[in-house]
C-alpha positions in Angstrom: 111.3 102.9 97.9 113.4 106.1 98.3 110.5 108.5 98.7 109.2 106.3 101.5 112.2 107.3 103.7 111.8 111.0 104.5 114.2 111.0 107.4 117.5 109.2 108.3 117.1 105.9 110.1 113.3 105.9 110.2 112.5 102.4 109.2 108.8 102.9 108.4 109.0 102.8 104.6 106.9 101.1 102.1 97.0 89.4 95.7 95.3 87.9 98.1 97.3 85.1 99.7 96.6 81.5 100.8 96.8 80.2 104.3 100.3 79.0 105.5 101.4 76.0 103.6 103.0 72.8 105.1 103.5 71.2 101.7 107.1 70.7 100.5 108.4 69.8 97.1 110.1 66.7 98.4 110.1 64.9 101.7 113.9 65.2 101.8 114.8 68.8 102.6 117.4 70.9 104.4 116.7 74.4 105.8 119.5 76.8 104.7 121.2 78.8 107.4 119.7 82.3 107.9 121.5 83.9 110.8 120.1 87.5 111.2 117.1 88.0 108.9 113.8 87.2 110.5 111.6 87.7 107.5 112.4 84.6 105.4 113.8 81.1 105.4 115.1 78.9 102.6 114.5 75.2 102.3 116.5 73.1 99.9 115.0 69.9 98.6 115.9 67.2 96.0 113.8 68.9 93.3 114.2 72.6 94.1 114.1 75.3 96.7 111.3 76.7 98.9 111.3 80.3 100.2 109.1 80.9 103.2 108.2 84.6 103.6 107.3 85.2 107.3 106.8 88.9 107.6 105.8 90.5 104.2 104.8 93.7 105.9 104.5 95.0 109.5 101.7 93.3 111.4 101.0 90.8 108.7 99.1 87.7 109.7 99.8 86.0 106.4 102.8 84.0 105.1 103.9 83.3 101.6 105.5 80.2 100.2 107.4 80.2 96.9 108.7 77.2 95.0 111.8 77.5 92.8 113.1 74.8 90.5 115.1 74.3 87.4 112.4 71.9 86.1 109.1 73.2 87.4 107.3 70.1 85.9 108.7 68.2 88.9 106.5 70.3 91.2 103.3 68.4 91.2 101.5 70.5 93.8 101.9 73.9 92.2 98.6 75.1 93.6 100.0 74.9 97.1 102.4 77.7 96.5 101.9 81.4 96.2 104.3 81.5 93.2 106.4 79.0 91.2 109.5 80.2 89.6 111.8 78.5 87.0 115.4 79.1 87.9 117.9 80.4 87.2 116.0 83.6 86.5 116.9 85.2 83.2 114.7 88.3 83.2 113.6 90.1 86.3 111.6 93.2 87.4 112.4 94.6 90.9 110.6 97.5 92.5 113.0 98.8 95.2 116.4 100.4 94.8 117.5 98.2 97.7 117.3 95.2 95.3 119.7 96.7 92.8 122.9 96.0 94.8 122.1 92.3 95.2 121.8 91.9 91.5 125.1 93.7 91.0 127.0 91.8 93.7 125.7 88.5 92.2 126.9 89.7 88.8 123.4 89.5 87.2 122.5 93.2 86.6 121.9 92.5 82.9 118.8 90.4 84.0 117.0 93.5 85.1 114.5 94.5 82.4 112.2 96.9 84.2 111.9 99.2 87.2 109.4 101.8 88.5 110.9 105.3 88.5 114.3 104.8 87.0 115.6 108.2 88.4 115.8 106.7 91.9 118.6 104.3 90.8 122.0 105.6 91.7 124.4 102.8 90.7 126.6 104.0 87.8 126.8 100.5 86.3 123.0 100.0 86.4 122.5 103.5 85.1 124.7 102.6 82.1 122.2 99.8 81.3 119.3 102.3 81.6 121.0 104.6 79.2 121.4 101.8 76.7 117.7 101.1 76.9 118.1 97.7 78.5 115.9 98.6 81.5 112.5 100.0 80.8 110.6 102.6 82.9 107.5 101.2 84.6 106.0 104.3 86.0 105.3 104.7 89.7 105.8 102.0 92.3 102.2 102.3 93.5 100.9 102.4 90.0 103.1 100.2 87.8 102.5 100.2 84.1 101.3 96.7 83.8 101.0 96.7 80.0 104.7 97.6 79.6 105.6 95.0 82.3 103.7 92.2 80.6 105.3 93.0 77.3 108.7 92.6 78.9 107.7 89.1 79.9 109.9 88.8 83.0 110.4 85.4 84.7 109.6 87.0 88.0 108.6 90.3 89.6 110.0 91.1 93.0 108.0 93.6 94.9 107.3 95.0 98.4 104.2 96.0 100.2 103.1 98.1 103.2 100.0 95.9 103.5 98.2 93.1 101.7 96.1 95.3 99.3 98.4 95.7 96.3 96.0 95.2 93.4 98.7 95.8 90.9 100.7 92.8 92.0 97.5 90.7 92.0 96.8 91.8 88.4 100.3 90.8 87.3 100.1 87.4 89.0 96.9 86.7 87.2 98.7 87.0 83.9 100.9 84.1 84.9 104.0 86.1 85.8 105.2 85.0 89.3 105.2 87.8 91.9 107.4 87.5 95.0 107.4 89.8 97.9 110.8 90.9 99.3 110.6 92.3 102.9 114.2 93.3 103.5 113.0 96.7 104.7 111.1 95.2 107.7 114.4 93.9 109.2 115.7 95.8 112.2 119.2 94.2 112.5 121.7 95.7 110.0 123.0 92.3 109.1 119.4 91.1 108.7 118.8 93.4 105.8 122.0 92.5 104.2 121.2 88.8 104.4 118.4 89.2 101.9 121.1 88.7 99.2 120.4 85.0 99.9 116.9 85.5 98.6 118.2 86.7 95.3 120.9 84.0 95.4 118.2 81.4 95.4 116.5 83.0 92.4 119.7 82.8 90.3 121.0 79.5 91.5 123.9 81.4 93.2 123.4 80.4 96.8 127.2 79.8 97.3 128.1 83.2 95.9 125.4 84.9 98.1 126.6 83.1 101.2 130.2 84.1 100.5 129.3 87.8 99.9 127.2 87.9 103.0 129.8 86.2 105.2 132.4 88.8 104.1 130.0 91.7 105.1 129.2 90.0 108.4 132.8 89.4 109.2 133.7 93.1 108.5 130.7 94.4 110.4 131.4 92.3 113.5 135.1 93.2 113.5 134.2 96.9 113.3 131.7 96.5 116.2 134.3 94.8 118.3 136.8 97.5 117.7 134.3 100.2 118.5 133.4 98.5 121.8 137.0 99.2 123.0 136.8 103.0 122.5 137.4 104.8 125.8 134.4 107.2 125.3 130.8 106.9 124.3 129.6 110.1 122.7 126.0 111.1 122.9 124.0 111.2 119.7 120.9 113.1 118.4 119.1 112.2 115.2 116.3 113.3 113.0 114.7 116.7 112.3 111.4 118.5 112.2 108.7 118.0 109.6 106.3 120.8 110.0 106.1 121.2 113.8 107.0 117.5 114.7 110.5 116.2 115.2 110.8 112.6 113.9 113.7 110.4 115.2 114.3 106.7 115.4 113.0 104.5 118.1 115.3 102.5 120.4 114.9 99.1 118.7 115.2 100.5 115.1 117.8 99.7 112.5 119.3 103.2 113.0 119.6 102.9 116.8 121.3 99.5 116.3 124.0 101.1 114.2 124.7 103.8 116.8 124.8 101.3 119.6 127.2 99.0 117.6 129.4 102.0 117.0 129.6 102.5 120.7 127.5 105.7 120.7 125.0 106.7 123.3 121.8 107.4 121.3 119.8 109.5 123.7 116.5 107.8 122.8 117.9 104.3 122.9 115.6 103.2 125.7 112.4 103.9 123.8 110.4 100.9 122.6 109.7 100.2 118.9 111.3 99.9 115.6 109.9 102.8 113.7 110.0 106.5 114.5 109.2 108.7 117.4 107.1 111.8 116.9 108.2 114.4 119.5 107.7 118.1 120.0 110.5 120.5 119.7 110.7 121.4 123.4 111.2 117.7 124.4 114.0 117.2 121.8 115.7 120.5 122.8 115.6 119.6 126.5 117.1 116.1 126.0 119.3 116.6 122.9 120.6 120.2 123.1 124.0 119.0 124.6 124.4 115.9 122.4 127.9 115.5 121.0 126.9 114.5 117.5 123.8 114.9 115.3 123.6 112.1 112.8 120.9 112.4 110.1 119.2 115.8 110.2 116.4 114.9 107.8 116.8 115.9 104.2 119.0 119.0 104.9 122.2 119.2 102.9 123.8 122.2 104.6 123.8 124.0 108.0 122.4 127.1 106.3 119.4 125.1 105.0 118.8 124.1 108.6 118.8 127.5 110.1 116.8 128.9 107.1 114.1 126.3 108.0 114.2 127.0 111.8 116.6 129.1 113.8 116.3 126.7 116.8 118.6 124.2 115.1 121.6 126.5 115.8 120.9 126.1 119.5 122.1 122.5 119.6 125.7 121.9 120.7 126.3 119.5 117.8 125.4 122.3 115.4 127.6 124.8 117.1 130.5 122.4 117.2 130.1 121.4 113.5 129.3 117.8 114.3 126.3 117.4 112.1 126.5 114.5 109.6 124.1 113.6 106.8 123.9 111.0 103.9 121.7 113.2 101.7 124.5 115.0 100.0 125.7 111.9 98.1 123.4 111.2 95.2 123.4 109.4 91.8 123.4 111.1 88.4 119.6 111.5 88.5 119.2 112.5 92.1 118.7 109.2 93.8 120.2 109.1 97.3 123.0 106.5 97.4 122.4 105.6 101.0 118.8 104.6 100.4 119.9 102.2 97.7 123.1 100.7 99.0 123.2 101.1 102.8 120.8 98.2 103.6 123.1 95.9 101.6 126.4 97.2 103.0 125.9 97.7 106.8 129.6 97.2 107.3 130.3 100.5 105.5 127.5 102.3 107.4 128.9 101.1 110.7 132.5 102.1 109.8 131.2 105.6 108.8 129.5 106.1 112.2 132.6 104.8 114.0 134.7 107.2 112.0 132.4 110.1 113.2 132.2 109.1 116.8 135.7 107.6 117.3 138.0 108.9 114.5 141.1 107.6 116.2 139.9 104.0 115.6 139.6 104.2 111.8 142.2 106.7 110.7 142.4 105.5 107.1 138.6 105.2 106.6 137.0 107.8 104.4 133.3 108.4 104.9 131.4 106.4 102.3 127.8 107.4 102.8 127.9 110.4 105.1 129.3 113.9 104.9 129.8 116.6 107.6 127.4 119.4 106.8 129.1 122.7 106.1 
């Protein structure tokens, strides 16, 4: 998924399906608590678990229903589900680097047997498994090597989609390998993305562990937000950079804008509507953002020199002049994958603390920037 995120905080990234199901495994069921994520719900029954996927991709008019059970023979209405999975999963293929941290936090990284474009993975522990040959290369995400995948015989494939026309996933499903969509990337609340660890917790029969991990992240996030709200100042913030002649920056309801707001920053485009990105001309951004106190996420640039080499106008912004430009692109894994793309959706508490450290350093004196670096 990394190459689908060309600029910081721009949340536009990334089988035919049946009509919405009302069938359940058993009449006695309890809906598990999902607090922030809007894209899925979990239903526990006497014979298993049902995952309802509500928003597989932006603008989707389809829903998916997945049945999980230790004994899938107890599911008598298998045809009513988009996939049936025997749990706990022993072998899995995932397709986004954002899935890797959930496997590691649940202590099941050894179950990963295949991934498209292994170079994107940054985690040192998962890279060790790759170097040992435990995880196979599956090619490109949009063109997965289905022959290699089928030979791996995973219990489940977890994918993502930008629309409903993924013929590769349809081909895989026809071989009998269950395919589940994961839509963590469509969430706009930082804690909503992190809550998708409960999706993986259900696959591994580790619901309690997933709940515990998420609750710790939530507690730390909300505590940091509360602390930031007490800061005496609210610095102004600019974001994004130019691609060709267009400046892309996050819309006011986006994941990125939420972080800045929760860090008690005044994002200058916070009143715009939408959850994706704004395409603006240079003159508009210069007029509105030239005097911004901070510049968070200047595209893919890793130094101030790179920025001015690309366009001299960048040096006209006060944040640039005052050396208050911060980026996450300088921190990468051994093979070039950007750590932020992989881990940030799962650890919004660390992202928020980073931004608070930038905007209000007096509040987090002992915190060292985890994802971000000040550009030199």
